[in-house]
Structure formats: C-alpha cells, structure tokens
Biopython code that builds the backbone (N, CA, C, O; Angstrom):
import numpy as np
from Bio.PDB.StructureBuilder import StructureBuilder

atoms = [
    (1, "MET", "N", (277.001, 86.358, 277.826)),
    (1, "MET", "CA", (277.452, 86.529, 276.420)),
    (1, "MET", "C", (277.642, 88.079, 276.255)),
    (1, "MET", "O", (278.681, 88.498, 275.745)),
    (2, "GLU", "N", (276.785, 88.826, 276.623)),
    (2, "GLU", "CA", (276.609, 90.330, 276.289)),
    (2, "GLU", "C", (277.872, 90.911, 277.092)),
    (2, "GLU", "O", (278.505, 91.818, 276.552)),
    (3, "ASN", "N", (278.259, 90.457, 278.309)),
    (3, "ASN", "CA", (279.396, 91.021, 279.075)),
    (3, "ASN", "C", (280.651, 90.719, 278.222)),
    (3, "ASN", "O", (281.467, 91.619, 278.026)),
    (4, "ILE", "N", (280.817, 89.585, 277.753)),
    (4, "ILE", "CA", (282.001, 89.170, 277.143)),
    (4, "ILE", "C", (282.155, 89.951, 275.890)),
    (4, "ILE", "O", (283.257, 90.426, 275.617)),
    (5, "GLN", "N", (281.178, 90.111, 275.141)),
    (5, "GLN", "CA", (281.231, 91.011, 273.914)),
    (5, "GLN", "C", (281.537, 92.383, 274.319)),
    (5, "GLN", "O", (282.372, 92.993, 273.651)),
    (6, "GLN", "N", (280.898, 93.042, 275.466)),
    (6, "GLN", "CA", (281.202, 94.440, 275.814)),
    (6, "GLN", "C", (282.780, 94.436, 276.234)),
    (6, "GLN", "O", (283.508, 95.367, 275.890)),
    (7, "GLU", "N", (283.154, 93.578, 276.827)),
    (7, "GLU", "CA", (284.576, 93.562, 277.243)),
    (7, "GLU", "C", (285.589, 93.507, 276.055)),
    (7, "GLU", "O", (286.665, 94.104, 276.088)),
    (8, "LEU", "N", (285.185, 92.781, 275.048)),
    (8, "LEU", "CA", (286.080, 92.633, 273.795)),
    (8, "LEU", "C", (285.950, 94.112, 273.047)),
    (8, "LEU", "O", (286.931, 94.669, 272.555)),
    (9, "LEU", "N", (284.778, 94.603, 273.031)),
    (9, "LEU", "CA", (284.467, 95.861, 272.290)),
    (9, "LEU", "C", (285.320, 97.003, 273.036)),
    (9, "LEU", "O", (285.924, 97.843, 272.369)),
    (10, "LYS", "N", (285.345, 97.004, 274.261)),
    (10, "LYS", "CA", (285.989, 97.983, 274.881)),
    (10, "LYS", "C", (287.486, 98.003, 274.771)),
    (10, "LYS", "O", (288.123, 98.986, 275.152)),
    (11, "LYS", "N", (288.061, 96.945, 274.262)),
    (11, "LYS", "CA", (289.515, 96.926, 273.945)),
    (11, "LYS", "C", (289.862, 97.627, 272.604)),
    (11, "LYS", "O", (291.033, 97.842, 272.290)),
    (12, "LEU", "N", (288.873, 97.955, 271.868)),
    (12, "LEU", "CA", (288.996, 98.703, 270.710)),
    (12, "LEU", "C", (288.954, 100.151, 270.867)),
    (12, "LEU", "O", (288.250, 100.678, 271.728)),
    (13, "SER", "N", (289.691, 100.811, 270.059)),
    (13, "SER", "CA", (289.621, 102.381, 270.136)),
    (13, "SER", "C", (289.753, 102.989, 268.764)),
    (13, "SER", "O", (289.961, 102.213, 267.832)),
    (14, "ASP", "N", (289.664, 104.196, 268.540)),
    (14, "ASP", "CA", (289.894, 105.013, 267.384)),
    (14, "ASP", "C", (291.052, 104.591, 266.619)),
    (14, "ASP", "O", (291.095, 104.525, 265.391)),
    (15, "GLU", "N", (292.152, 104.259, 267.568)),
    (15, "GLU", "CA", (293.500, 104.028, 266.974)),
    (15, "GLU", "C", (293.604, 102.517, 266.596)),
    (15, "GLU", "O", (294.686, 102.141, 266.145)),
    (16, "SER", "N", (292.645, 101.656, 266.726)),
    (16, "SER", "CA", (292.822, 100.142, 266.559)),
    (16, "SER", "C", (293.123, 99.981, 265.123)),
    (16, "SER", "O", (292.617, 100.657, 264.227)),
    (17, "SER", "N", (294.000, 99.017, 264.971)),
    (17, "SER", "CA", (294.441, 98.496, 263.561)),
    (17, "SER", "C", (293.399, 97.688, 263.013)),
    (17, "SER", "O", (292.516, 97.203, 263.720)),
    (18, "ILE", "N", (293.483, 97.495, 261.543)),
    (18, "ILE", "CA", (292.521, 96.530, 260.997)),
    (18, "ILE", "C", (292.788, 95.074, 261.509)),
    (18, "ILE", "O", (291.874, 94.266, 261.668)),
    (19, "ASN", "N", (294.044, 94.810, 261.746)),
    (19, "ASN", "CA", (294.313, 93.440, 262.439)),
    (19, "ASN", "C", (293.690, 93.227, 263.853)),
    (19, "ASN", "O", (293.232, 92.140, 264.205)),
    (20, "GLU", "N", (293.705, 94.362, 264.652)),
    (20, "GLU", "CA", (292.961, 94.267, 266.038)),
    (20, "GLU", "C", (291.556, 94.085, 265.769)),
    (20, "GLU", "O", (290.882, 93.318, 266.457)),
    (21, "ILE", "N", (291.047, 94.783, 264.753)),
    (21, "ILE", "CA", (289.536, 94.793, 264.507)),
    (21, "ILE", "C", (289.263, 93.227, 264.072)),
    (21, "ILE", "O", (288.340, 92.575, 264.560)),
    (22, "GLN", "N", (290.060, 92.774, 263.223)),
    (22, "GLN", "CA", (289.860, 91.464, 262.680)),
    (22, "GLN", "C", (289.982, 90.435, 263.636)),
    (22, "GLN", "O", (289.328, 89.396, 263.537)),
    (23, "SER", "N", (290.842, 90.669, 264.634)),
    (23, "SER", "CA", (290.952, 89.758, 265.953)),
    (23, "SER", "C", (289.691, 89.834, 266.656)),
    (23, "SER", "O", (289.120, 88.791, 266.976)),
    (24, "TYR", "N", (289.214, 90.932, 266.919)),
    (24, "TYR", "CA", (287.937, 91.174, 267.637)),
    (24, "TYR", "C", (286.831, 90.409, 266.999)),
    (24, "TYR", "O", (286.090, 89.712, 267.692)),
    (25, "ILE", "N", (286.677, 90.516, 265.611)),
    (25, "ILE", "CA", (285.586, 89.925, 264.928)),
    (25, "ILE", "C", (285.691, 88.376, 265.086)),
    (25, "ILE", "O", (284.681, 87.694, 265.259)),
    (26, "LYS", "N", (286.930, 87.847, 265.023)),
    (26, "LYS", "CA", (287.191, 86.441, 265.289)),
    (26, "LYS", "C", (286.650, 85.937, 266.697)),
    (26, "LYS", "O", (286.035, 84.881, 266.847)),
    (27, "LYS", "N", (286.915, 86.696, 267.549)),
    (27, "LYS", "CA", (286.465, 86.318, 268.914)),
    (27, "LYS", "C", (285.056, 86.458, 269.157)),
    (27, "LYS", "O", (284.479, 85.613, 269.842)),
    (28, "VAL", "N", (284.407, 87.497, 268.639)),
    (28, "VAL", "CA", (283.037, 87.809, 268.713)),
    (28, "VAL", "C", (282.175, 86.633, 267.975)),
    (28, "VAL", "O", (281.122, 86.192, 268.436)),
    (29, "MET", "N", (282.761, 86.207, 266.799)),
    (29, "MET", "CA", (281.956, 85.234, 265.991)),
    (29, "MET", "C", (282.057, 83.965, 266.847)),
    (29, "MET", "O", (281.084, 83.212, 266.867)),
    (30, "GLU", "N", (283.112, 83.678, 267.528)),
    (30, "GLU", "CA", (283.134, 82.454, 268.436)),
    (30, "GLU", "C", (282.131, 82.487, 269.496)),
    (30, "GLU", "O", (281.430, 81.516, 269.783)),
    (31, "VAL", "N", (282.069, 83.788, 270.154)),
    (31, "VAL", "CA", (281.163, 83.971, 271.273)),
    (31, "VAL", "C", (279.614, 83.878, 270.798)),
    (31, "VAL", "O", (278.726, 83.402, 271.504)),
    (32, "ARG", "N", (279.428, 84.393, 269.523)),
    (32, "ARG", "CA", (277.978, 84.336, 268.977)),
    (32, "ARG", "C", (277.708, 83.080, 268.312)),
    (32, "ARG", "O", (276.576, 82.893, 267.864)),
    (33, "GLY", "N", (278.671, 82.128, 268.183)),
    (33, "GLY", "CA", (278.418, 80.649, 267.606)),
    (33, "GLY", "C", (278.522, 80.805, 266.051)),
    (33, "GLY", "O", (277.998, 79.969, 265.316)),
    (34, "PHE", "N", (279.082, 81.691, 265.647)),
    (34, "PHE", "CA", (279.052, 81.853, 263.992)),
    (34, "PHE", "C", (280.461, 81.254, 263.379)),
    (34, "PHE", "O", (280.703, 81.135, 262.178)),
    (35, "ASN", "N", (281.269, 80.930, 264.382)),
    (35, "ASN", "CA", (282.729, 80.535, 263.992)),
    (35, "ASN", "C", (282.679, 79.222, 263.100)),
    (35, "ASN", "O", (283.656, 78.925, 262.412)),
    (36, "LYS", "N", (281.509, 78.422, 263.118)),
    (36, "LYS", "CA", (281.613, 77.243, 262.312)),
    (36, "LYS", "C", (280.999, 77.288, 260.938)),
    (36, "LYS", "O", (280.918, 76.311, 260.194)),
    (37, "GLU", "N", (280.584, 78.468, 260.669)),
    (37, "GLU", "CA", (280.136, 78.689, 259.199)),
    (37, "GLU", "C", (281.109, 78.671, 258.169)),
    (37, "GLU", "O", (282.245, 79.085, 258.398)),
    (38, "LYS", "N", (280.759, 78.204, 256.988)),
    (38, "LYS", "CA", (281.536, 78.027, 255.801)),
    (38, "LYS", "C", (281.648, 79.280, 255.170)),
    (38, "LYS", "O", (280.787, 80.151, 255.292)),
    (39, "SER", "N", (282.853, 79.430, 254.382)),
    (39, "SER", "CA", (282.876, 80.644, 253.588)),
    (39, "SER", "C", (281.898, 80.794, 252.569)),
    (39, "SER", "O", (281.500, 81.915, 252.250)),
    (40, "SER", "N", (281.446, 79.676, 251.990)),
    (40, "SER", "CA", (280.302, 79.849, 250.975)),
    (40, "SER", "C", (278.997, 80.378, 251.633)),
    (40, "SER", "O", (278.223, 81.068, 250.970)),
    (41, "ASP", "N", (278.751, 80.070, 252.895)),
    (41, "ASP", "CA", (277.631, 80.640, 253.468)),
    (41, "ASP", "C", (277.762, 82.037, 253.803)),
    (41, "ASP", "O", (276.808, 82.813, 253.758)),
    (42, "LYS", "N", (279.002, 82.387, 254.159)),
    (42, "LYS", "CA", (279.464, 83.875, 254.569)),
    (42, "LYS", "C", (279.348, 84.765, 253.201)),
    (42, "LYS", "O", (278.869, 85.898, 253.205)),
    (43, "ILE", "N", (279.801, 84.169, 252.133)),
    (43, "ILE", "CA", (279.714, 84.966, 250.884)),
    (43, "ILE", "C", (278.137, 85.341, 250.536)),
    (43, "ILE", "O", (277.759, 86.427, 250.097)),
    (44, "LEU", "N", (277.485, 84.446, 250.768)),
    (44, "LEU", "CA", (275.936, 84.633, 250.564)),
    (44, "LEU", "C", (275.556, 85.785, 251.522)),
    (44, "LEU", "O", (274.817, 86.688, 251.130)),
    (45, "LEU", "N", (276.091, 85.759, 252.861)),
    (45, "LEU", "CA", (275.626, 86.717, 253.616)),
    (45, "LEU", "C", (276.119, 88.018, 253.240)),
    (45, "LEU", "O", (275.424, 89.020, 253.409)),
    (46, "LEU", "N", (277.313, 88.068, 252.722)),
    (46, "LEU", "CA", (277.973, 89.409, 252.299)),
    (46, "LEU", "C", (277.210, 89.967, 251.247)),
    (46, "LEU", "O", (277.008, 91.181, 251.283)),
    (47, "VAL", "N", (276.669, 89.174, 250.149)),
    (47, "VAL", "CA", (275.993, 89.636, 249.033)),
    (47, "VAL", "C", (274.638, 90.250, 249.688)),
    (47, "VAL", "O", (274.203, 91.329, 249.287)),
    (48, "GLU", "N", (274.052, 89.580, 250.621)),
    (48, "GLU", "CA", (272.764, 90.056, 251.276)),
    (48, "GLU", "C", (272.975, 91.346, 251.895)),
    (48, "GLU", "O", (272.113, 92.221, 251.816)),
    (49, "GLU", "N", (274.132, 91.528, 252.542)),
    (49, "GLU", "CA", (274.483, 92.812, 253.241)),
    (49, "GLU", "C", (274.846, 93.964, 252.133)),
    (49, "GLU", "O", (274.623, 95.161, 252.319)),
    (50, "VAL", "N", (275.335, 93.512, 251.161)),
    (50, "VAL", "CA", (275.796, 94.544, 250.139)),
    (50, "VAL", "C", (274.482, 94.975, 249.427)),
    (50, "VAL", "O", (274.358, 96.108, 248.962)),
    (51, "GLY", "N", (273.537, 94.064, 249.361)),
    (51, "GLY", "CA", (272.051, 94.359, 248.797)),
    (51, "GLY", "C", (271.445, 95.413, 249.805)),
    (51, "GLY", "O", (270.823, 96.402, 249.417)),
    (52, "GLU", "N", (271.672, 95.129, 251.081)),
    (52, "GLU", "CA", (270.872, 95.972, 252.025)),
    (52, "GLU", "C", (271.602, 97.366, 251.886)),
    (52, "GLU", "O", (270.892, 98.371, 251.897)),
    (53, "LEU", "N", (272.884, 97.490, 251.765)),
    (53, "LEU", "CA", (273.637, 98.726, 251.652)),
    (53, "LEU", "C", (273.155, 99.458, 250.348)),
    (53, "LEU", "O", (273.088, 100.687, 250.318)),
    (54, "ALA", "N", (272.833, 98.701, 249.308)),
    (54, "ALA", "CA", (272.429, 99.295, 248.023)),
    (54, "ALA", "C", (270.981, 99.914, 248.267)),
    (54, "ALA", "O", (270.619, 100.940, 247.691)),
    (55, "LYS", "N", (270.174, 99.208, 249.171)),
    (55, "LYS", "CA", (268.853, 99.806, 249.409)),
    (55, "LYS", "C", (269.011, 100.947, 250.235)),
    (55, "LYS", "O", (268.257, 101.883, 249.967)),
    (56, "ALA", "N", (269.785, 101.098, 251.148)),
    (56, "ALA", "CA", (270.035, 102.224, 252.102)),
    (56, "ALA", "C", (270.330, 103.338, 251.298)),
    (56, "ALA", "O", (269.741, 104.406, 251.466)),
    (57, "ILE", "N", (271.374, 103.144, 250.257)),
    (57, "ILE", "CA", (271.843, 104.244, 249.406)),
    (57, "ILE", "C", (270.557, 104.749, 248.568)),
    (57, "ILE", "O", (270.237, 105.935, 248.493)),
    (58, "ARG", "N", (269.937, 103.795, 248.012)),
    (58, "ARG", "CA", (268.807, 104.154, 247.061)),
    (58, "ARG", "C", (267.842, 104.869, 247.907)),
    (58, "ARG", "O", (267.416, 105.923, 247.435)),
    (59, "LYS", "N", (267.432, 104.527, 249.008)),
    (59, "LYS", "CA", (266.537, 105.163, 250.039)),
    (59, "LYS", "C", (266.907, 106.677, 250.200)),
    (59, "LYS", "O", (266.021, 107.521, 250.334)),
    (60, "ASN", "N", (268.268, 107.007, 250.182)),
    (60, "ASN", "CA", (268.744, 108.336, 250.444)),
    (60, "ASN", "C", (268.758, 109.138, 249.184)),
    (60, "ASN", "O", (268.899, 110.360, 249.243)),
    (61, "GLU", "N", (268.609, 108.467, 247.965)),
    (61, "GLU", "CA", (268.505, 109.200, 246.618)),
    (61, "GLU", "C", (267.257, 109.808, 246.493)),
    (61, "GLU", "O", (266.316, 109.086, 246.163)),
    (62, "SER", "N", (267.037, 111.153, 246.717)),
    (62, "SER", "CA", (265.712, 111.645, 246.541)),
    (62, "SER", "C", (265.049, 111.380, 245.148)),
    (62, "SER", "O", (263.835, 111.182, 245.119)),
    (63, "LYS", "N", (265.671, 111.369, 244.168)),
    (63, "LYS", "CA", (265.141, 111.137, 242.763)),
    (63, "LYS", "C", (264.548, 109.719, 242.559)),
    (63, "LYS", "O", (263.830, 109.464, 241.593)),
    (64, "LEU", "N", (264.883, 108.782, 243.530)),
    (64, "LEU", "CA", (264.373, 107.428, 243.255)),
    (64, "LEU", "C", (263.293, 107.121, 244.229)),
    (64, "LEU", "O", (263.356, 107.522, 245.391)),
    (65, "GLY", "N", (262.346, 106.445, 243.792)),
    (65, "GLY", "CA", (261.100, 106.176, 244.516)),
    (65, "GLY", "C", (261.351, 105.118, 245.627)),
    (65, "GLY", "O", (262.110, 104.183, 245.371)),
    (66, "ILE", "N", (260.808, 105.203, 246.742)),
    (66, "ILE", "CA", (260.766, 104.011, 247.726)),
    (66, "ILE", "C", (259.308, 104.044, 248.261)),
    (66, "ILE", "O", (258.537, 105.004, 248.236)),
    (67, "ASP", "N", (259.093, 102.801, 248.747)),
    (67, "ASP", "CA", (257.772, 102.766, 249.532)),
    (67, "ASP", "C", (257.920, 103.269, 250.872)),
    (67, "ASP", "O", (258.597, 102.719, 251.741)),
    (68, "LYS", "N", (257.200, 104.437, 251.024)),
    (68, "LYS", "CA", (257.320, 105.262, 252.281)),
    (68, "LYS", "C", (256.615, 104.527, 253.471)),
    (68, "LYS", "O", (256.828, 104.854, 254.638)),
    (69, "THR", "N", (255.814, 103.575, 253.131)),
    (69, "THR", "CA", (255.105, 102.844, 254.218)),
    (69, "THR", "C", (256.160, 101.913, 254.847)),
    (69, "THR", "O", (256.042, 101.627, 256.038)),
    (70, "LYS", "N", (257.157, 101.436, 254.141)),
    (70, "LYS", "CA", (258.171, 100.614, 254.737)),
    (70, "LYS", "C", (259.468, 101.198, 255.142)),
    (70, "LYS", "O", (260.429, 100.507, 255.482)),
    (71, "GLU", "N", (259.467, 102.555, 255.095)),
    (71, "GLU", "CA", (260.741, 103.320, 255.379)),
    (71, "GLU", "C", (261.274, 102.953, 256.655)),
    (71, "GLU", "O", (262.497, 102.878, 256.767)),
    (72, "TYR", "N", (260.508, 102.707, 257.665)),
    (72, "TYR", "CA", (261.022, 102.403, 259.017)),
    (72, "TYR", "C", (261.843, 101.117, 258.981)),
    (72, "TYR", "O", (262.663, 100.917, 259.877)),
    (73, "ASN", "N", (261.653, 100.146, 257.901)),
    (73, "ASN", "CA", (262.467, 99.027, 257.820)),
    (73, "ASN", "C", (263.845, 99.161, 257.375)),
    (73, "ASN", "O", (264.639, 98.232, 257.527)),
    (74, "TYR", "N", (264.181, 100.285, 256.824)),
    (74, "TYR", "CA", (265.374, 100.478, 256.121)),
    (74, "TYR", "C", (266.387, 100.971, 257.214)),
    (74, "TYR", "O", (266.085, 101.795, 258.077)),
    (75, "SER", "N", (267.610, 100.389, 257.090)),
    (75, "SER", "CA", (268.807, 100.760, 257.991)),
    (75, "SER", "C", (269.366, 101.985, 257.269)),
    (75, "SER", "O", (269.076, 102.350, 256.130)),
    (76, "SER", "N", (270.316, 102.623, 258.223)),
    (76, "SER", "CA", (271.180, 103.701, 257.676)),
    (76, "SER", "C", (272.283, 103.038, 256.733)),
    (76, "SER", "O", (272.578, 101.843, 256.747)),
    (77, "ILE", "N", (272.822, 103.980, 255.943)),
    (77, "ILE", "CA", (274.013, 103.591, 255.132)),
    (77, "ILE", "C", (275.130, 103.204, 256.155)),
    (77, "ILE", "O", (275.751, 102.152, 256.001)),
    (78, "GLU", "N", (275.372, 103.990, 257.129)),
    (78, "GLU", "CA", (276.536, 103.614, 258.012)),
    (78, "GLU", "C", (276.306, 102.240, 258.713)),
    (78, "GLU", "O", (277.250, 101.478, 258.919)),
    (79, "SER", "N", (275.012, 101.941, 259.079)),
    (79, "SER", "CA", (274.859, 100.599, 259.643)),
    (79, "SER", "C", (275.142, 99.479, 258.744)),
    (79, "SER", "O", (275.696, 98.435, 259.087)),
    (80, "GLU", "N", (274.681, 99.799, 257.441)),
    (80, "GLU", "CA", (274.810, 98.641, 256.383)),
    (80, "GLU", "C", (276.378, 98.563, 255.982)),
    (80, "GLU", "O", (276.843, 97.474, 255.644)),
    (81, "ILE", "N", (277.170, 99.690, 256.019)),
    (81, "ILE", "CA", (278.535, 99.555, 255.669)),
    (81, "ILE", "C", (279.252, 98.774, 256.794)),
    (81, "ILE", "O", (280.109, 97.923, 256.559)),
    (82, "ALA", "N", (278.852, 99.115, 258.001)),
    (82, "ALA", "CA", (279.447, 98.205, 259.070)),
    (82, "ALA", "C", (279.098, 96.908, 259.012)),
    (82, "ALA", "O", (279.957, 96.100, 259.364)),
    (83, "ASP", "N", (277.967, 96.474, 258.629)),
    (83, "ASP", "CA", (277.632, 95.027, 258.463)),
    (83, "ASP", "C", (278.490, 94.352, 257.336)),
    (83, "ASP", "O", (278.965, 93.223, 257.468)),
    (84, "VAL", "N", (278.643, 95.081, 256.288)),
    (84, "VAL", "CA", (279.438, 94.555, 255.140)),
    (84, "VAL", "C", (280.809, 94.322, 255.585)),
    (84, "VAL", "O", (281.413, 93.317, 255.212)),
    (85, "PHE", "N", (281.361, 95.227, 256.393)),
    (85, "PHE", "CA", (282.786, 95.263, 256.828)),
    (85, "PHE", "C", (282.880, 94.117, 257.949)),
    (85, "PHE", "O", (283.970, 93.547, 257.993)),
    (86, "ILE", "N", (281.987, 93.732, 258.780)),
    (86, "ILE", "CA", (281.831, 92.752, 259.770)),
    (86, "ILE", "C", (281.891, 91.318, 259.059)),
    (86, "ILE", "O", (282.597, 90.375, 259.417)),
    (87, "VAL", "N", (281.093, 91.347, 258.089)),
    (87, "VAL", "CA", (280.896, 89.980, 257.347)),
    (87, "VAL", "C", (282.075, 89.702, 256.522)),
    (87, "VAL", "O", (282.413, 88.531, 256.347)),
    (88, "LEU", "N", (282.844, 90.835, 255.907)),
    (88, "LEU", "CA", (284.029, 90.642, 255.157)),
    (88, "LEU", "C", (285.172, 90.219, 256.076)),
    (88, "LEU", "O", (286.002, 89.405, 255.673)),
    (89, "LEU", "N", (285.237, 90.728, 257.255)),
    (89, "LEU", "CA", (286.291, 90.327, 258.110)),
    (89, "LEU", "C", (286.078, 88.857, 258.628)),
    (89, "LEU", "O", (287.029, 88.100, 258.819)),
    (90, "SER", "N", (284.969, 88.558, 258.808)),
    (90, "SER", "CA", (284.532, 87.074, 259.246)),
    (90, "SER", "C", (284.954, 86.146, 258.223)),
    (90, "SER", "O", (285.443, 85.053, 258.508)),
    (91, "ILE", "N", (284.760, 86.598, 256.897)),
    (91, "ILE", "CA", (285.228, 85.716, 255.759)),
    (91, "ILE", "C", (286.818, 85.587, 255.873)),
    (91, "ILE", "O", (287.428, 84.519, 255.804)),
    (92, "CYS", "N", (287.276, 86.597, 256.022)),
    (92, "CYS", "CA", (288.858, 86.674, 256.135)),
    (92, "CYS", "C", (289.388, 85.770, 257.176)),
    (92, "CYS", "O", (290.456, 85.172, 257.049)),
    (93, "ASP", "N", (288.570, 85.679, 258.273)),
    (93, "ASP", "CA", (289.060, 84.803, 259.392)),
    (93, "ASP", "C", (288.906, 83.397, 259.060)),
    (93, "ASP", "O", (289.721, 82.566, 259.462)),
    (94, "ILE", "N", (287.774, 83.051, 258.254)),
    (94, "ILE", "CA", (287.522, 81.686, 257.852)),
    (94, "ILE", "C", (288.614, 81.200, 256.986)),
    (94, "ILE", "O", (289.122, 80.088, 257.126)),
    (95, "LEU", "N", (288.973, 82.083, 256.061)),
    (95, "LEU", "CA", (289.967, 81.817, 255.017)),
    (95, "LEU", "C", (291.372, 82.022, 255.404)),
    (95, "LEU", "O", (292.283, 81.903, 254.584)),
    (96, "ASN", "N", (291.577, 82.345, 256.707)),
    (96, "ASN", "CA", (292.862, 82.761, 257.219)),
    (96, "ASN", "C", (293.659, 83.798, 256.425)),
    (96, "ASN", "O", (294.849, 83.676, 256.134)),
    (97, "ILE", "N", (292.893, 84.804, 256.115)),
    (97, "ILE", "CA", (293.617, 86.005, 255.341)),
    (97, "ILE", "C", (293.839, 87.056, 256.266)),
    (97, "ILE", "O", (292.993, 87.361, 257.107)),
    (98, "ASP", "N", (294.849, 87.581, 256.164)),
    (98, "ASP", "CA", (295.339, 88.854, 256.891)),
    (98, "ASP", "C", (294.865, 89.954, 256.049)),
    (98, "ASP", "O", (295.539, 90.246, 255.062)),
    (99, "LEU", "N", (293.845, 90.570, 256.298)),
    (99, "LEU", "CA", (293.174, 91.692, 255.377)),
    (99, "LEU", "C", (294.201, 92.874, 255.245)),
    (99, "LEU", "O", (294.349, 93.398, 254.141)),
    (100, "PHE", "N", (294.842, 93.268, 256.225)),
    (100, "PHE", "CA", (295.787, 94.416, 256.168)),
    (100, "PHE", "C", (296.887, 94.106, 255.266)),
    (100, "PHE", "O", (297.251, 94.983, 254.482)),
    (101, "LYS", "N", (297.502, 92.891, 255.277)),
    (101, "LYS", "CA", (298.543, 92.422, 254.390)),
    (101, "LYS", "C", (297.995, 92.232, 253.029)),
    (101, "LYS", "O", (298.688, 92.589, 252.076)),
    (102, "VAL", "N", (296.998, 91.786, 252.859)),
    (102, "VAL", "CA", (296.575, 91.631, 251.343)),
    (102, "VAL", "C", (296.144, 92.882, 250.780)),
    (102, "VAL", "O", (296.142, 93.014, 249.556)),
    (103, "PHE", "N", (295.750, 93.892, 251.602)),
    (103, "PHE", "CA", (295.417, 95.174, 251.272)),
    (103, "PHE", "C", (296.732, 95.883, 250.815)),
    (103, "PHE", "O", (296.756, 96.563, 249.788)),
    (104, "LEU", "N", (297.676, 95.726, 251.504)),
    (104, "LEU", "CA", (299.016, 96.558, 251.201)),
    (104, "LEU", "C", (299.601, 95.740, 249.821)),
    (104, "LEU", "O", (300.121, 96.383, 248.909)),
    (105, "ASP", "N", (299.480, 94.436, 249.772)),
    (105, "ASP", "CA", (299.933, 93.764, 248.644)),
    (105, "ASP", "C", (299.190, 94.207, 247.276)),
    (105, "ASP", "O", (299.789, 94.416, 246.221)),
    (106, "LYS", "N", (297.828, 94.314, 247.454)),
    (106, "LYS", "CA", (296.974, 94.829, 246.264)),
    (106, "LYS", "C", (297.209, 96.122, 245.929)),
    (106, "LYS", "O", (297.172, 96.423, 244.736)),
    (107, "GLU", "N", (297.489, 97.101, 246.906)),
    (107, "GLU", "CA", (297.725, 98.396, 246.607)),
    (107, "GLU", "C", (299.110, 98.558, 245.894)),
    (107, "GLU", "O", (299.272, 99.350, 244.966)),
    (108, "GLU", "N", (300.032, 97.806, 246.360)),
    (108, "GLU", "CA", (301.381, 97.838, 245.564)),
    (108, "GLU", "C", (301.145, 97.555, 243.965)),
    (108, "GLU", "O", (301.721, 98.188, 243.080)),
    (109, "GLU", "N", (300.314, 96.624, 243.767)),
    (109, "GLU", "CA", (299.832, 96.311, 242.490)),
    (109, "GLU", "C", (299.214, 97.416, 241.734)),
    (109, "GLU", "O", (299.533, 97.717, 240.584)),
    (110, "ASN", "N", (298.279, 98.022, 242.466)),
    (110, "ASN", "CA", (297.413, 99.097, 241.878)),
    (110, "ASN", "C", (298.287, 100.350, 241.596)),
    (110, "ASN", "O", (297.974, 101.165, 240.727)),
    (111, "ILE", "N", (299.304, 100.458, 242.303)),
    (111, "ILE", "CA", (300.251, 101.672, 242.232)),
    (111, "ILE", "C", (300.876, 101.585, 240.826)),
    (111, "ILE", "O", (301.017, 102.566, 240.097)),
    (112, "LYS", "N", (301.198, 100.467, 240.542)),
    (112, "LYS", "CA", (302.038, 100.043, 239.210)),
    (112, "LYS", "C", (301.025, 100.281, 237.967)),
    (112, "LYS", "O", (301.467, 100.574, 236.855)),
    (113, "ARG", "N", (299.761, 100.149, 238.201)),
    (113, "ARG", "CA", (298.750, 100.349, 237.131)),
    (113, "ARG", "C", (298.675, 101.663, 236.389)),
    (113, "ARG", "O", (298.919, 102.659, 237.071)),
    (114, "ILE", "N", (298.395, 101.836, 235.179)),
    (114, "ILE", "CA", (297.999, 102.991, 234.573)),
    (114, "ILE", "C", (296.502, 103.212, 234.549)),
    (114, "ILE", "O", (295.800, 102.416, 233.925)),
    (115, "TRP", "N", (295.972, 104.232, 235.182)),
    (115, "TRP", "CA", (294.520, 104.372, 235.395)),
    (115, "TRP", "C", (294.154, 105.293, 234.353)),
    (115, "TRP", "O", (294.837, 106.303, 234.179)),
    (116, "LEU", "N", (293.089, 105.037, 233.602)),
    (116, "LEU", "CA", (292.528, 105.978, 232.606)),
    (116, "LEU", "C", (291.224, 106.565, 233.363)),
    (116, "LEU", "O", (290.402, 105.768, 233.812)),
    (117, "VAL", "N", (291.055, 107.808, 233.489)),
    (117, "VAL", "CA", (289.936, 108.491, 234.071)),
    (117, "VAL", "C", (289.190, 109.303, 233.065)),
    (117, "VAL", "O", (289.779, 110.090, 232.325)),
    (118, "ASN", "N", (287.946, 109.127, 233.033)),
    (118, "ASN", "CA", (287.009, 109.859, 232.234)),
    (118, "ASN", "C", (287.100, 111.377, 232.615)),
    (118, "ASN", "O", (286.971, 111.742, 233.784)),
    (119, "LYS", "N", (287.311, 112.184, 231.654)),
    (119, "LYS", "CA", (287.223, 113.747, 231.949)),
    (119, "LYS", "C", (286.158, 114.387, 231.291)),
    (119, "LYS", "O", (285.979, 115.596, 231.436)),
]
sb = StructureBuilder()
sb.init_structure("model")
sb.init_model(0)
sb.init_chain("A")
sb.init_seg("    ")
for serial, (resi, resn, name, xyz) in enumerate(atoms, 1):
    if name == "N":
        sb.init_residue(resn, " ", resi, " ")
    sb.init_atom(name, np.array(xyz, "f"), 0.0, 1.0, " ", f" {name:<3s}", serial, name[0])
structure = sb.get_structure()
C-alpha cells in the first residue's frame, strides 16, 4: 500500500493543477479505504481539522496561553492546513465537485460584488 501511495505522490509536482491534486486524493482515498465514507462524515472530519488548525494558530500566538506540558501534541500550522485541504478535496470527490471549476465560478461572482473594507 505504501508503494502505491508513493508512486501516486511522485506523479505530482510544483506545477500540478488543482484537478491533478484532486485526482491524486481520490486515488489515495481508495487505496486507504476511505472512499466509502459519506459526505456527512467527511464534513465532521473537516470541522475537526479546522479546529486543529485553529489550535495550531493559537499555539503560535504568543499572547495566548497554552498548556506547555502538551505542546508536543500540537501540529504545525502547515500540517493542519494540508489536512484541511486533503479533507476538502475528498469531500469534493464524494460530491462529484470539480473544485477548480467551482472556484472559477465563485470568483466570477466575487469580482462583480462591491466590497467594503474597513479603513
């Protein structure tokens, strides 16, 4: 199983598109046996991962207190962002959503909006 995942990962590069990464995640989820999960289960996992990201960010804010005895349990912000991205892509796969396409569509909407910025 590890060899299959390594081979799939080697096909990605710095120039890989979102669609290529989404395809990779689909294949890896199948290899890991996560391809049968429901979107409702995945959204709970996404919320969990966002919570871990929030904790990692809070850990790095020096003005906020953390339990120093548990600091080794905390993951890096980068690692947690990657987890959020992976779960998001797996949700897209379950729901047959082309993330790149919906991103472009949404940005077309956003461009037409008038954004008020606090100054």
